[in-house]
C-alpha angles and dihedrals in degrees: 000000000000124000089229093058093091144000118215112213113201119202111207139024107233130106091283089056093047091047091053092047088051094050090052091049093049093048102037109010091229134127115244123208113251119206120192145133093244138349116260123207095270093061100034118116091009119143096193099093146031114247135219116177116200122190111240091358089152092060122098094230092055107033104071097047094042094049092045092055092050092048092050091047095052099036112115137167112277093007120109122208114219116193120202121191116208099187138043094248094052090046089049093050092049090053093047096045102032094115089067091057100038112132092024098070123062097204126060133223133213114278120258087244091057094043088054090062094063111014090110127042096243091055090048092055091053088053090050090052091052094050099040098253122144124241136170122273103272144190119199115201132188118226093264091051099055099100096049098032094105090066086078094055117127093174135064138251137301096071136181119225126194138167110251088256115010091190095054117116090240092061099036090055099044122093132207136144112278095013114171138169089243132004132217116200130186095184142034090240092058090052095048091050090057091046092053091054093044092049090057090057129074094252107127101172130115123269124229113212115189143176112258109246105221117251140068131260094297089062088069124094132191129197125200119191141173120211120189126234090273091057096254116139110237105172135021134177127182120205134192111213110219095184136016131201121261108191108115097247094047101031109146095020112126119256100180131012133183113210112237142177129230115160093193095060091037089059095044093051092042091053091048095050093048093046092057093044096244119182130188129012125343133188118196124189119203141156130223110236106211089194093066106014090238133128109236111207120219108179148333123229121201095227139039116290127246089251094046091115085088084082089061090049086059091054101260128115113208093189090056090049089056098041098042087051103044098031105034100025097237111165111189133164116266113288115215122197110247099168133097118223137138129247116189138179095187136066120270090248089065092049092049093051103039104032096079102167103106094213093053092043090055091048093050091050090049093049090050091052089049090049090236093140130109132187116197098219099041103082114158092210091057105044120122128156097264093047093046091053095045096044092044091056091048094045098046090042086079089073091067093041092057092045089056105036112021119122129172112248090191088071096051 
């Protein structure tokens, strides 16, 4: 292996981006190129990458030309360029503009036609129906239907309400009182109050209204996978979230995950991904329904998640799976995580207070004693005074967030 064999190009600057940079450094000791509009806290004061900031890089009228010029600049004989998207909108733009970059990028991305079958939750549920996968009872309503949408309900409160794509630019950039990534409502009046505020904003997307699957954060599951350029799944890792985040802008994001193994759901998801011809990274959120013993799927994201470092905690490196495959031509059988370890994005004091299941609490304590715990942003090879101070403020800020915003989903 030669450090000039390839250049990873990371799109984004959040925790997902930093985690991917770290995975590359751990496996290959090289500095990727990081492209973004601005540095976010997770990537500030890091020495692990070279940075190019591009104004409005996340906009469709800037992205293709800017990326093409960078690919042409860094292209060299016998060096492969590997591009890694760290958000839904970068992944979407790569799929839609891939023909402009063909021949310059070693890895492939899902086609625009395939992306169009699951880029919103309602489309994804149609895909689930076709492939025999389970999903929650759902109502999809257009903007003009928001106030009367509950008339269609054939399930009971509490309900979960989400924009059709909470990571879409249209939702990220809109503003209204009480805005959240996902809403939990116990009554019709609570729902209508939110709708009134939303209708006063410029958000024109659909709303997804779903039955609440009983269970707290630990009933959730997340699956991260890598599929090669031929659509064959090469690596899979299942995680059990033990705590989610509760601040309005990050509500529903995972705060701590224990890596797990379940060959039945591995095989079902693997079959699904290969049947639809999926390539690249995928991130699937689901919840275990104790009433039926089924996994209810919520969505698929065409990139690794911000919490995907739980895969590394389990002993697997998704970046190495990608690079070894597309750069060095390694073609292995699918590797399934079989290990148990903890990834966390919050201090131990938060886990001790808010993970109330005694079995999980004991397991977390045991994993800490065994030193089977990883934190994405705390990388001993990238700690300088400025970074330690900045990351510490960010990390310990979670204590106050939970104090202000936590609610118990078990009691809904």
